[in-house]
N, C-alpha and C positions, 0 to 999 in steps of 0.2 A: 588467955582466952580472948582478951580484948584485941590482941594482935590479929587473931583470926578474923574477927569482925572487920578490922581495918582492911585486910586484904580482900575480903568479900566486897567491901564498899568500893575498893579500887577496881575490882572486876566489873561491877555494875556501872561505875563511871566510864570505864573503857568501852563497855557495851553501848552506853549512851552516845559516846562520840562516834562509834562505828555506825550506829543506826542513823545518826544525823548525816554523816558523810555519804553513806550508801543511798539514803533517801534523796538527798539533793542530786546525787549523780544519776540515779535512775529516773528521777522526775524530769531531768533535762532531756531524757529520751522517752518521754511519755507518749509520743505518737505511736509507739508499739504497745499493744494491749498488755503483754506480759510485763513490760517494764513499768507500766502504769500501776498494775496490781502489786508489783514488788515495792513500788514507792509507797502505796497505801499501807502495805504490810510493815514497812519500816516506820511509818508514822505511828501505827498502833503499838509496835514494840517500843518506840521512843516514849510514848505515853506511859507504857508499863514501867520501864526502867526509870523514867523521870519521876513518876509518882513514888516509886520505891525509894529513890535517893532522897528526895525532898522529905519524905515521911521519916526517914532515919535521922534527918537533921532538924526536924520540927521540934519546937520547945514545949508545946502543950498538947493535951490529949485531943482536944477538938480539931486542931489542925492535922494531927496525925491521922485521925479517922477520916477527915475530908480528903486528904491526899490518898488514903487507901481506896476511897470510893472512886477518885479520878483514875488511879492506877488500874482499877478493875475495868475501865473502858477499853484499855489496851489488851487486858487479859482475855476479855470476851470477844474482841474483834480479831485477834491474831489468827486463831484457827480457821475462821470463816474466810479471811483474806488469803490465808495460805492455800486453802482448797481452791479458791477462784484463780489464784496464780497458777496452780498446777493444771487446772482445766485449760486455761489459755495456753500454757506451755505445751500441753499434749496435743494441741491442734483442735480442741473441741470447743472453741470459743463460741460457736454458734449455739451451744446449749445455754449459755448465760443470758438470761432475760431478767428484767426487773421483777417480774412475778415470781420466778424461781428463787431469786436472791431474797425476796421478801419472806418466802417460806423458810429459807435457811436461817434467818436471824430472829425468828419468832421466839424460840426458847432462850437464846442469849439475851434478847431484849427483856424478857421476863426476869432473867437472872439479874440484869442491871437494875431493874425496877426494885426488886426485893433487896438488893445490895444497898441501894440508896435509902431504903426505909428500914434498915436494920434496927433502928431505935424503937420501932413500934411493933415489930413482929420478930419471932424466933425461928421462922421456917428456913431462913438462909443461914444465919449465924445465931448460935445459942448464946454465946457470950463474947465479949471483947475485952482483952487484957493488954496493957502496955507495960513492957519491961524495959530495963536500961542496961546498956553495955558500954560503959564509959560515956562518951558524948553522944552515942547513937541510941535512938529510941526505937524499940522493936514492937510492932503490932502483932499480937498473937490472937487468932480467931478460932473459936470452936465451931466447926461447920455443922449446919442442920441438914435435914433430909433433902431439901430442894437444891442445896449446894452440890450434893453428890449426883443428883439427877442431871443437873446442868453440866457438871464435870464429865460425866460419862458421855453426854451428847457431844461435847467438844472433842473428847478422845475419839468418838466415832468419825467426826470430820477429819481429824488427822489420819485415822486409819484409812478412810476413803481416798485421801490424797496419796498415801503410800501405795495403795492397791493400784491406783491409776499409773503411778510411776513404775511400779513393778510390771504392769502389763505392757507399758511402753518398752521397758527393758527387754522383754521377751520378744517383742515384735520387730524392733529395729535391727539393722545389720550389726554384726559384731564390732565393726570399726567405730560405731557410734554409741556403744553401750557404756563406755567410760563416762560420757557426759551425763547420761541418765543415772548412772550409779552415784555420781557426785551429788546430784540433786537429791536422790533417794536417801543417802546416808546423812546428808546435811539436815534433812527433816527428821530422820529416825533418832539421832542422838538427843536433841532437846526433848523429843517426845518421850523417849525412854527415861531420861533424867526426871522429867516432871512426874511420870508415873511412879518411879521409885520414891520421889520426895513426898508425894501426896499420900502414899500408902506406907510411909515410915520404914522404908527399906534402906535409907541413908540417914546420916546424922542430921538431926533437926536443929538447925541454928535459929529458926524463926525467920530467916531471910531466904527467899526463893531465888536461886541463881540461874533458873531456866533461861532468862533473857540473855545471859552471857553465852550460853551454848547457841542460842538463836543468832547472836551477833557473829559468832564464828561461821555459822551456816550462811549468813548474809554475805560475808566476805567471799566465801568460796563460790556461792551461786552467782554473785554479781561478776566476779572475775571470769567464771565459766561463760556467763552470758555475753559480756561485752568483749572479752578477748576473742570470741568466735564471731563477733559482729552480727549477732542475731541470725546466723545462717547455719545450714547443715541439712543433711537428709532427714533428720528429725529435729526441726527447728526449735531451739530453746526460746527464741523470741521471734515470732513471725511478723514481718513488716506489715504495717497497716495498709499500705498500698496494695500489697498482694492479697490481703484479706478482703478488701473492698473493691478490688478491680472487677470489671465486667467480664474479662477473659477468664476462662477456667484454667486452673493450675493444679497439677497433681505430680507427686513424686512417688516413684515405684522403685523397689529394690531389685537386686539381680534375680530374685525369685519371682518377679512380676507381681509382688504384693504391694498394695497401696500403703505408703508410709505417711504421707501428708496430702491433704486435699483442701482447696479453698471453697467457700460457699458457692461460687459460680459453677464449679465442676460438680458439686453436690446437687445443685439444681438440675444440671444436665442429666445426671445419673438417675434423678427422681427417686432417690433412696436416702434414708437418714445417714448422716455422717458416721454414726456408730456402726452401721452395717457395711461400711466401706473400708475404714481404716483397718489394715491387717489382712484384708481379703484380696483375692486376685483381681487384677485390673479388668478382667472380663465383666465384672459387675457393672462398671461404669458404661461400657459399650455393649450392654446386653442386647440392644436393638441392632447393633452392627458388629457382630462377633467376627465377621469376615475381615474387619480391619485389624483385629488383634492377630489373627493368623497371617495376614498379609505382611505386616511390618515386624513380625517377631524376628529378633536377631539383628535387625538393622540399627545402626548407630545414629543415623540422622535421617529424618523424614520431614518433608513439607508437602502436604497434599490437601485436598478438599473432599468433602462428602456431604450427602444430603440425608436428613432424617425427617420422616413424616410424623407430625404430632397434631392431634385435633384436626385432622384433615388439611393441614398446611404443610408445605414443603419448606424446611428450614435448612439453609446452607451454612456449613461450618468450615473453618480452616484449621487444620491439625498440624502441629509441629512437635517433633520428638527429638530431644538432644540428650547426650550422655553426661552424667555427673562423675567427675574424677576427684580423688583425694589429692593432697599435696604431693603424694608419691606416685601420681599418675595411674592410680588403680581405680578401675571402674567400680562404683558402688551402687549405681542406680541410673534411672532415666528421669528427665523432666518432660512432662507432657503438657503442652499448651493448647487450648481450644478457644477459638474465637467465633462468635456468632456473627457471620457476615450479614445475615438477613436483618438482624437488629440494627446493625450499623447503617444499612441502607434505609431502614425505617426512620432512624433518627435524622438522617440526612434529609429525607423527604419532609419530616416534621419541621426541620429548621428552614427548609426552603419555603414551606407553606407559611411559617411565621414571618419570614422576611417579606413575602408577597403581601400578606395581610397588613403589615405595618409600614410598607414602603409604596405608597400610591404612585410616586413618580416612576419607580422601577416597573410597576405594573403597566403604567401608561406607555413607557418606552417599549416594554415587551409586546404590548398590543400593536403598537405602530410597526414594530419589526415584523410581527407575524403578518400584518397587512401588506407590508412591502414584499415579503416572501410570496404571498398569494398573488400579488400583482406581477411579480417577476415570473412566477410559474405560468400565470395567464399569458404574459407576453411571450414566453417561450413557446406555449402552445399555439398562439396566434401566428408567431413568426415561423412555425414549422410548415405552414402552407402559404402558397403564393396564388392560390385560386380565390378570387374575390367572393364567389358564392359560398365557398367553404368557410372563409373568414367571417362572413356575416353570420352564418349559423353558429360558429364557435363563439363569437362575441356574445350572443344572447345566452348560450349555454353556460359559458364561464361566468358571466355576470351573476347568474342565479346562485352560484356557489359563494360569491363575495357578498352580495346583497340579495336576500330572498325576496322574490316578487311573485305576483300572480299572472300578470300579462306584461308584455313589452312590445315596443315597436321601434324600428330603425328607419330613419329617413336619410337619404343620401342625395346630394346635389346632382341633378341631371340637367346640364345646360345652365339656365338661370332659375330653375325651379326645383324645390324640394320634392322628392318623389318617395312614396312609401315603399321601402325595399323588402321588409319582412315583418311579420307579426307572429308572436307566439303567445299562448295562453290556454285557457280552458277550451273544451270542445265547443264547436259552433261559433267561436269568436272569429271575426274577420276584420277587414280594414275599415268598415263603415264607421265604427265608433271612434276611429282615429282620423277621420276626415271631416268631422263637424267643424263649422266655422269657428266656434270658440276654441276648440283644440288646435286648429290650424293657426289661430292668432297667437296662442301661447308658444307653439313651436317656432313660429317666425320670430317672436320676441327673443327666445333663447338663442336662435341661430344668429341674430344680429348683435345681441349683447355679448355672446360668446362666454356665458357664465352660467353655471348650474344653479337651479332653483328648485325649491320644494313647494308643492301646492297642496295644502291640507283641505280636504273636502272640496276641491276645485270642481269636480265633476260628479258630485254626489247625486245630482238630479238627472244625470245622463247615464243610466245603466248600460252595460254592454248587451250583446245579443242574448245572453242567458238571463238577463235581468239582475246581474250582480252589480250593486252600486260601487262605484270607485271611491273609496274613502280617502286615499292619499295617492298623489302622483309626484313624480320627480323626473326632471329632464336635464340633460347636459349636452353641450355641443361637442362635435368631433372636430378638433382644431389641430393643424400641423403648422407651426410657425404662425404666419399671418393668414393662412388659408383655412377657411371653414369648409369641411366636407359634408356635414350633416348634423343630425340631432338624434340622440338616443333617449327614449322615454320609457319609464316603468311605472306600473300601477299596483296598488294593493286593494283588496276587496274587504279587508277586515279592519277593525278599529285599532290598528297598530301603525301609527303614522311614521313616515320617514322623518329622519332628523337632519339637522344641518351637517352633522358628522357624516351621515350617509351621502349627503350631497357632495361633500369633499371627496369621499371615496369614489363616488360615481364619476366625478370630474377627472380624478387620476386614472380611473379605468378607461374612460373614453379617450383620454390623451394617448394611452397605449394602443387602444383599438384603432384610433385614427392613423397612427404610424403604420400599423399592420395593413390597413386598407390602402394607404398611400404606397406602401412597398409593393402591394399586389398590382396597383395601377402602373407603377414604374416597371414591374416585371412584364406586364402585358405589352407595354409600349416597347420595351427592349426586345420582346419576342417578335413583335410585328416588324421592328426595325431589322432584326436578324433575318426574318423571312424575306423581307424586301431586298436586303443585301445579297442573300443567296440567289434570289431570282435574277437580280442584276448580274451576278457572276455567271449564272448559267446562260443568261442571254448573251453575255459577252463571249462565253465559250462557244455558244451556237454561232455567233457572228464570226468569231475568229477561225473556227475550225470547220464546222459543217457548211456554213454559208460560203466560205471561201472555196472549199472543196467542190461543192455543187456548181459554183460559178465557173470554176476552171473546167469542170466536166462539160458544162453547157457550152462554153466557148469552143472546146475541142469537138463537140458533137456538131456544131454549126459548120466548122471547117472541114469536117471529115469527108463529105461527098466530093468536094473539089480535090482533096488529097487522094481519094480513092481513084478518081478518074486519071490522075496523073501517074500515081504509083500505088498499085494495089497492095504491094508488100508494106509500104509505109502506112497505108490505110489500116491494114490488119494490126500493125503496131499501135496505131492510135486507138483502135477498139480495145486492145488490151489495157492501155492506160486509162481509158474511160471506165472500163470495168473495175480497175484497181481504185480509181477515185470514188466510184459509187460504193464499193465495199468499205472504203475508209469512212465515207459519210455515214454508212449504215452502222459501223462500229462506234463512231462518235455519237450517233443518236442513241444507241443502246446504252452507252456509258452515261450520257446525260439523263436518260430515263431512270437509270439506277440512282443518280444523284437526286432526282425529283422524288423517288420512292426508295429511301434508304433501307426499308425492310426487305426489299428484294435481294439485297446483298447477302442476307442470311438464309435465303431460300434456295440458292443454287450452290453447286460445289465451288470451291475456291479455284480449282483449275479452269472451270468455265469462265469465271469472272476475270481471271488473269488473261485468258485467251482474247476476250473482248478488249481488255485494256491494252495488251501488247499490240494487237492489230491497229488499234486507234493511234497509238503513239508512233508505231512503225510507219503508218501511212502519212502521218503529219511530218515526221522527220525525214522520210524517204531513205531510211536506213533499215537493214535487216535486224530484227529482234527475235532471237531463237528462244522459244518456250519449251522447256522440258518438264513434264509432269510425271514424276515417279509413281506416286500414289495420290488418289484424290478422293476426299470425302467432304461432307458439310460439317465444319467444326462448330463448337459452341458459339452462340451469337457474338458475344463480346470478343472472343478470340478471332473469329473469322473477320469481323469488322476491323480489328486492329491490323491483321495481316494485309487486308485489302488496302487500307489507308496508307500503310507504310510502303507497300508496293507502288501505289499511285504516286506518293510523294517522291519515291526514288526515281521513277520514270520521268516525273516532272523536272527533277533536278538534271537528268540527262538531257532533256529538251532545252532547258534554260542555260545550263552552265558547262556541260561536258564537251560539246563539239565532237561527239563520238561518231565513228563510222560503223560501229556494230555494238550490239548489247545482247546480254544473255540473262534469262530468267529461269531458275530451277526451283521447282516446288515438290516437296514430299510431305503430303498431308495424310495423317492417320488419326484414328479416333482419339488417342491420348497423347499424341506428340506430333509436332509439325516443324518443318524448317523451310526457310525461303532464302534464296540467293539472287541478288540483282547485281550484275557486273557490266561495266562498259570499258571501251578502250580509248576513252577521251582524254582530256587534258589533265584531269586529276588535280590535286592540291597538296600542299604541305600540311601534315596533320596538326602541327603547332599553330598554324595560321587559319584554321577552319573557323567559320562564322556561323554557328547554328541558327542564329536568328534570321540570316538571309537564306540559308539552304534548308531550313526545316529540320535540321538534325535534332534539335532540342525537342521538337514536337514528336518526332519519331521515337526518340529514346523514352519520352514520357508515356507514349502509348504502349511501348514494350513493357515498361515497369508496371503499368496498370494491370496487365494480364499475367505478370510474373515470368516474362520471357527475357532471354538474353539478346542484347542488341550490340553488334560489333560492326565497326566500319574501318576499312583499310584503304588508304589512297596514297599515291605517289605522283609527284609532278611528271606529266607527260606519259604516265603509265596507267591511267584510268583509276576507277574507284570500284570497290567491292563492299556491298552491304549484306550482312548475314543476320538473320533473325531465327532464333531457336526457342521453341516452347515445348514444355512437357507438363502434363496434368499431374501436379503433386498429390492431389487427393486420390486419384486413381492408383498411383503408386502405393499409397498407404493402404488402400483397400485390398490390393493384391497381397 
């Protein structure tokens, strides 16, 4: 008989080693909730078996009873920890709260209390007896009524865990039921043994070997857990990262039923996790059932959708991928859901936090915004070259940069500053800006060339409406070393300008001064261009018309004498005089068109070319044949380009061709036109052409501007041919 007790002792000792090893192993992976609970369970079982072993070896009754009480800490904790482990293992970890755990341990805690006070009451144990089996001391206890109540409660916890495991077994796909079965039977065996032992269905040795069966279960469960790396379609140990991540994660089987779901996805579904596990995936997307139908049967999906909740639009990213076994068999799908709106909100919060705690960055951002405003203002000011428009824009754009109530712009006119423009409330005029005191301040700013702020400088001098000027600010308009004027602004309320405003105003006026100066340069350039054009026309008038009329005048004076001597020769002279006057008339018409370019677009192109060819023919004294196939008034820009290219081509004939005859052919229709200018002159080698001298580059640029084709052919001693072809592309598309 003593040999049997020795073997029982060895079994408990082996169980103690197993509990220690598994406990250390699982504690090293405590970041996973299931592993942490399993480690706690191993600690409780270690206390159970350790107390049992030490009690068998204790020498006196008091130590045996004390170790029995310590052992009971593990006995009462093991069923509770086992149930918590199964809850986490089944994916219902969200159920575990401190409050619920507290309710679970109320009765076991009372059992521990009465167990430690067995000497003063008999509710838990009626009697305590110590027997001997060789060197081993066996503690025999006669249980009381409270012991049986507590035992039945612990059995209820074990049954609850078995029911949870059985429900998992029925829900998960067939391929994963083996893992659930392993855990289920690992718990069932020690539970059944303990029931048989406590109700005297097995031999009563006085030593409970239930921990040994738990040690075998611990080995099987830990191997099943960590051999599968805490993964699977029904995860035996769910990674803490997945459990706490903000993205929703969900696993569904091939029947589209939910197998596992993390808290983020539970929150999206707005249903308890218990009402989702084992049910169709439609429950999660009850507000967007169209998504389920849209992606049914697809193996991979990446898309986005929007859900309205509490009056807000929330954007989500959805990803669906397939889960395969090692044998490449599809067993389910992994669904990932990301709240993009929340990510944007967190980004905005982070940016706000950075702005609040980084004043230097805020200052830099403010300066950058100011620079962008000034750049935008400069672009607006630079878009016009009219001085009056620029003055108006300066005062309008300044109000956007620095709010004011009234403003005035003074510009230098000769040696005196002159009030150019005033803006402000109704009835305000320039009188309040021409007072001696105001003029003195303006002159000071103009000569110092530096912006200044005047607080209450004119508070005793209200404007025409009676508004007191609380604060004024002025800055000079300077370009390089040249001062162009002064810009002043006023406020009628007690919000004074600051020195920072003065610096901004100075930067603004610097840009405004450049815009005004550019307008002045443009006006000067325009006047110069007009003067040069007038000089050119005067030179043309002198070279062509004046010379023609002078020749006609000389011939007219000599005509009477020629007529007396030879009437036939006199008739010939009359014809030449008529030809000269017609040439002068054509030249005058051409010059009048140059003086009034708009007339070029008011007549048909054939009429214009008729005047032009007659003028050139009379000047060159060579025949120029003009053939007009069809003639209309073309679009203004097209007609002007055709006329200028024809004019430049005929000028080249006069200057370079030494031709004896020229031909001009025009075919002008509403949506297409062609022009041919040809001569029989000297021509040139195409490789040696000089566009800058012959105007070819200008003609080609004019043609490109209207979308026409420009071709030139020339051969030495065989003349030159210029062909221009245009077709209205928009009209072709409309047709």
